N, C-alpha and C positions, 0 to 999 in steps of 0.2 A: 398542390400544396406540398412543401418540402417535408420530408420525414424528420422527426425530432431526433437529434443526436443523443445517444445514450451516454450517461455518466455513471461511473462505478465508484463506490466507496470501498476501499481496500484497507483492511486492518492486518498488520503483520508485526511480528516481534523482531526487535533489533536491539541487542545489547541491554536486556532487561527493561526495555521500554516498549510500549505498544504505539506504533505509528498508524495513524488513520489519515489516508490521503484520498483525494478525488482525482480520477483520471478519465480520459475519454476512451482509452483502448486498453484491454487486458488480453494477452495472448499466452498460449503455451509456447515456451521458447524452444528454439532449435537446440539450445544448450540443455542437455538432459537434466531434469530436476529443478528447473527455474521457470518462473512466471515473469513475463515481460509487462511492464507498466509504461504507458506512453501517453503524452498529452495531459500533463498535470494541470489541474484547475485550482486556482487559489482565489480567495475573496478579493474584493475591490480594495485598492490602496486608498481610496477616497474616504473610507470610513473613519470616524473620529476615534473610536475605540479600537486599538490594535491588540490582538491576542499574541502574546510573546511566543507561544508554541507554534502558532501558524507562521509567524515571521521567521522563526528558526527553520521551519520546513521550507519556506519560500527561499531562504538563503541557501539551504542545502540542495534543493531540487529545482529551483527556478530556472537554471540554465541547462538542466539535464534534458536531453532529447528522449532517452529511454533508460530505464533501470531494470535490472534483473534481480528478482527476489527469490531466494530458495523456497521451493514448494513447501517444505516442512515448516517454514516460518509464517506462512499464511494462516491467519485465524479465520478470516471471512471475506467474501467478496459479494457485495450487494449492488444491483442495478437500481439507481435512485432517480427520482424525477428532476431534482436539482441539486447542485453542490451545496455543501455546508461548510463548516469551519474545519480545516485540517488541524490535527492536534497530535501531541505526544503526551502519553500518560504513563505512569508507572505500571508495570505488569504486576497485578495483584493475584494471588492464588497460584495454582499450578496450571500451566499450559502444557498439555501433553503433545509432543510432536507426533506427526503422522507415523504410523507403524511402518517399520522396515523389516526386511527378512533378517533373521539372525545370521551371524557369521558362520560359514561352513567350518566344520571340524576337520582338521587334517587327520589322515589315517595313521 
């Protein structure tokens, strides 16, 4: 029996919006400070009801092989049993970036 392929739900901040995408692969990038997302999964186009935010994401990421998201923009990564609806929502409240080292003081 073939192993079931994992699907990941990734939420990240992009220009005051929260993007929630479903992908088949999530990697730590060779580019320092970035996470690679690959194998985007979108809902079926045969559905009667079309979600405008998912359609916008399909247009934006449909032909993308791989994208690099800054690590500090990632809110959450979940391994899920099946994909859901990709969406864009307004970022509400305060999203605190991952802490970094303070700048060094010059002598």
